[in-house]
KESEKOL-967063 format. One record per residue: residue in three letters; x, y, z of N, C-alpha, C in turn. Coordinates in steps of 0.05 Angstrom, whole numbers, plus 5000, padded with zeros to 4 digits. Layout:
% residues N
AlaXYZXYZXYZ
...
END
This chain:
% residues 276
Met848226681107847726951117845626951139
His845927141157844027171179842827461178
Thr840327481188839127741190839327841219
Ile840328081223840628191249837828271261
Lys837228171284834828241298835328461319
Lys837728451331838328641352841328651356
Val842528891358845328921365845528951395
Leu846728751408846928761438849228931447
Asn851528911434853829091437855729051414
Ser858029171415859829161391860828881385
Ser860628701404861628431399859528211398
Val856928291402854828091402852328201388
Val851228031370848728101357846827861357
Leu844327921360842227711359841427691330
Val841527451318840927421290838927201286
Glu837927181261836126971253837126861227
Asp837326591226838226471201836026431181
Gly836526311158834626291137832226121144
Arg832425961165830225781174828625911196
Gly829426151204827926291225828926221253
Val831226081255832326011281834026241292
Glu833526321316835026541328837626431340
Arg839726591336842326521347843626771358
Val845626731374847226961383849926931370
Leu850727141356853327141342855327301357
Leu857527181364859627321379862127351362
Gly863327591363865727641348866627921353
Lys869227961356870228231362869428431341
Gly867928631349867128851331864928791311
Ile863628551312861628491292859128651294
Gly858628771317856228931320856629231315
Tyr859129301310859729591306858529691280
Gly856929901283855630021259853429861247
Gln852629641259850529471248847829551259
Lys845729491244842929551252841129311247
Ala838829311260836929101256836029101227
Gly835728861216834828821189837128791169
Gln839528851177841828821159842728521159
Gln844028451137845028181134847928171144
Ile848627941156851327901166852127611163
Ala854627561156855627291152857027191177
Ala856726941183858126821205860826721195
Ser862826891195865426821184866826631203
Glu869026531193870526321208871626421235
Gly872226681236873326791261871226851282
Glu868726801276866626861295865426601306
Arg863826631327862726401340859626421341
Val858326231330855326231331854526081356
Phe853126221373852026101397849226011392
Val848725761393846025661389844625651416
Ala842525811420841125821445840225551454
Leu840225511481839425251491836325231492
Asp835125301514832225311514831325601515
Asp828725641515827625921514828526081537
Ala828525961561829326111585832226191584
Asp834026001575836826071573837226281551
Lys835726271530836026461508835326741518
Arg833126761533832427031544834527131564
Asn835426951581837427021600840027121586
Leu840826971566843227041551843027311538
Val840827361525840427621511840427851531
Glu839027811553838928021574841628071586
Leu843027851591845727881604847628021585
Leu847827921560849828031542849228321535
Ala846728401536846028681531846928861553
Gln847328761577848128921600851028931605
Ile852528731594855428711601857128831579
Pro859128991586860929111566862228891548
Ala862728971523863628791503866228651510
Glu868028791525870628681531870428421547
Phe868228381562867928141577867127911559
Ile865627971538864927771518867427681504
Asp869127871496871627811482873427641500
Leu873427711526875127561545874127271547
Thr871527231549870426961550871126801525
Arg870926931502871526801476874526711476
Ser876226881487879126821488879626581507
Ile878226581530878526351549877526091536
Val875226111523874125871511876025771489
His877125951474879125881453881425731465
Asp882525831487884725701501883925421510
Ala881525401521880525141531880324941508
Glu879325031485879024851462881724771451
Gln883624961452886324891443887624691461
Ala886724681487887724491506886224221505
Gly884324201486882923951482880323921496
Leu879324141508876724131521874424191502
Ala872324041503869924091487867824201506
Leu867124451503865424591522862624631512
Asp860724591531857924651525857624951520
Pro856025031500855725321494854725491517
His853525361537852625511560854825651575
Ile857325571569859625701582859726001576
Tyr858626081553858726371546856926531565
Leu854726411573853026551592854226551620
Ala854926311630855926281658858526431662
Leu860426391644863126501649863126811645
Thr861726911625861627201621860327331645
Asp858227221655856927331679858827331702
His860227111706862127091728864427291726
Leu865627321703867827501699867027791706
His864727861695863728131700863228181730
Phe862027991743861528011772864128021788
Ala866027851780868627841795870128101793
Val870128221769871528481766870028701781
Asp867428701780865828901794866328881824
Arg866328631834866828581862869628681871
Gln871628631854874328711860874529021861
Arg873229141842873329441841872029571865
Arg870029431876868629531900870029441926
Gly872229301924873729221947872528991963
Leu870828831950869628601963871228351958
Lys872128221978873827981975872327731984
Ile872327531967871027281974873127061970
Val873626901991875626691990874326431980
Asn875626311961874726051950876025831967
Lys874525711985875625512003876325251989
Leu875425221964876024981949878125021928
Ala879625241930881625311909883725091906
Trp884724991929886824791927885824531913
Glu883424451920882224211908881824261878
Met880924491870880524551842883124541827
Arg885224651838887824651825888924371822
Thr888424201842889523931842887823751824
Ile885223771825883423591810883223671781
Tyr883223931775882924021747885224201739
Pro887724091738890024251732890024391705
Lys888924261685888824381658887024621658
Gln884624591670882824821672883925041690
Tyr885424971711886525171728888625331714
Glu890325201697892425351682891125551663
Ile888825471651887425651634886425891650
Gly885525831674884626051692886826241699
Val889226141704891526311710892126491686
Lys892026381662892526531638890326751635
Ala887926681643885726871641886127111660
Leu887227061683887727281702889727471691
Ala891827371677893827541664892527711642
Ala890727581627889327731606887527951617
Met886227891639884528101652886128331662
Gln888528271673890228481682891128661658
Asp891828521636892728661612890528821598
Arg888128711596886028841581884329031597
Leu883928961623882129121639883529281661
Gly886129211666887529351687886629271715
Val885529031717884528931743886128681751
Ser887228691775888728471785886928311805
Leu886228071796884427901813886127701829
Pro885227621852886727431869886927161855
Asp888927001864889426741852887026561853
Asp885326591874882926431877881126441852
Glu881226671838879526701815880226501793
Ala882726411792883526211772882025951777
Ala881625891803880125651811877125681803
Asn876125931806873325971799872925941769
Ile874726041753874626001724874825711717
Ala876725571731877025281726874425131732
Phe873025211753870525091759868525111736
His868225351725866425391702867225221678
Leu869825201673870725041650870224741655
Ala870824651679870324371685867424301684
Asn865724481693862824421693861624421665
Ala862924571647861924591619863224381601
Asp865024221612866424021595864523801586
Glu864023791560862123591550863123311553
Gly865723281557866823011562866222901589
Arg865123081607864423001634861423041639
Ala859822991619856923031620855822871644
Gly854123001659852822871682854322901708
Val856723031707858323061731858323351739
Asp857423411763857423681774860023731788
Ser861723901777864323951788864224041817
Leu862324211824862124311851861524081871
Gln859723901863859023671880861523501884
Val863023461862865423291863867423411883
Val868023671880870023801896869123811925
Gln866623861930865623871958865823601972
Leu865123391958865223121970868123041975
Ile869923121956872723061960873723201985
Arg872923451988873823602012872723472037
Glu870323382037869223252061870622992067
Ile871322842046872822592050875622642061
Thr876922842050879722902059879623002088
Thr877523142096877323232124877022992142
Ile875422792134875122552151877722402152
Val879022362130881522212129883722352145
Ser883822622143885922762157885722732187
His883222702197882722672226883122382235
Thr882522192218882521912226885121772219
Ala886721882200889221752191891521942193
Ala891122172204893322372208894722452182
Ile893122462160894222552135893822852132
Gln896022992127895923282122896523322092
Leu894523402077895023442048896523702043
Asn898423682025900123912018900223931988
Arg899624171977899424201948902024141933
Glu904224151948906824101934907723811937
Asp906123651951906923381957905723181937
Leu907423011926906622831905904622631916
His905022531940903122331951900422461955
Ser900322711964897722851967896322881940
Ala897822951919896622981893895522711883
Arg897022501888896022231879893522151895
Phe893522221920891222151937888722301927
Val888922561922886722711913885822621885
Ala887722551869887022451842885322191844
His886022021863884421771867881621851876
Leu881522041895878822121904877122231882
Gln878422381864876922491841875522271825
Tyr877022061819875821841803873721691819
Leu874221661845872321521862869721681863
Val869921941868867522111870866022141844
Glu867522161822866122171796864721911790
Arg865921681797864521431794862021421811
Phe862221531835860021541854857621691842
Phe858121931831856022101821854922011794
Thr856321841781855421731755854521441758
Ser854221341783853321071788855020861774
Lys857620891775859520701763861520601783
Leu860620561808862420461829863520181823
Leu865920131832867119871827865919661846
His865219431834864119211850865618961843
Ser865918791863867318531859866118331878
Asn865918081868865017861885867217751903
Asp869617831897872017741911872917961931
Asp872617911957873418111977876218061988
Phe877817911973880517841983882118101990
Leu882118291972883718541976882718682001
Phe880118702005879018842028879918702054
His879618442055880318292080883318302084
Ser884918282063887818292065888718562076
Leu887618782066888319042076887419092104
Ser885118962112884118992139886118892159
Gln887618682151889618562169892218722168
Arg892918812144895518942141895519242148
Tyr893319382141893019662147890419722161
Pro890119632186887519662200886719962203
Arg888720132208888120412213887020542187
Ala888320472164887420582138884620482132
Val884120232137881420122131879320242150
Ala880020282175878220412193877520702184
Ser879520842173879021102162877121092138
Ala877720902120876020862097873120792104
Glu872820632126870220562135868720802146
Arg870120992158868821242167867821402143
Val869321392121868421522096865921382086
Arg865921112086863620962077861121032093
Ala861421052119859121122137858121412131
Phe860021592126859221872120857721882094
Val858721762073857421772047854721642048
His854521422063851921292065849921472080
Gly850821602102849121772117848222012102
Lys849922122085849322372071847822322045
His848622102030847522062003845821802001
Gly845821642023844221402022845221182004
Val847821191998849120991980851420861996
Met851520601996853620462010855920391991
Leu858220491997860520431980861220141982
Pro861620001959862319721960865119671972
Asn865619421980868219361992870519421974
Glu870219381948872419431930873219721930
Glu871319901931871920191932873220261959
Val872220141980873320192007876220092008
Ala876719861996879419741996881419921981
Phe880620011957882520181942882920451956
Leu880820551969881120801985883020762008
Ala882720532022884520472044887420442035
Leu887720322011890420292000891820561996
His890220751985891421021980891721172006
Ile890021122026890421252052893021152064
Ala893420882063895920772074898320882060
Arg898120922035900421022019901121312026
Ala899021472032899421752038899921812067
Ala899221622085899521662113902421662122
Pro903121802143905821802153906621532164
Glu909221472161910121212171909921192201
END
């Protein structure tokens, strides 16, 4: 059992357990008719949010007290879909995603349009999260009567990818931005035009995802044998030259030199995706 400290709205209450630990309890209608000091059980159909640090706890309580309950219920529904799809999400998703959904709907109602320039990359790199985002847009239309642009599915996918505990230490925005920068370099140096419907483009971006995630987690591929690199330099000089431009860019921006093995595999995928 938990003791209610404050009812934030009909779907959220601030509670304290028997050890004096404060938690935020989320569940459709659990705050209706409740008052501070009453006892409440965390039943199976509800979600106990364990606050992160003191700052996040304060932010969460202030945020959820200001946002209508339907946005909390929507976030819970999206998180449920994500968990059903096999994603293990950090509890912070309740703060970040609820805030985003409320802001997105408010922005749409006021006629403010913001284009997500990374929408294609998000759809390609995180297809599972993107599909959940598409489903969320349909739910928002059904529950709130608000039709959001397709780019919002990519924004929701971003929040899900960033909260994925299986990808701890990886910032999804950093990943997508670096992939976009690399694809821009490659498109200019190897004449590759990426198309969302093209299988070769999808494979190329998928390779970049793993390369960039290895880069940001310091797990780059290293080998003492440069045979592949030298072999590709002779067979696909244009692709290797393009990969070398990427190496120079990454080194200039991040101060890290990509090893020959990574450059070789990148060149191989460039050659595969480049026009004959």
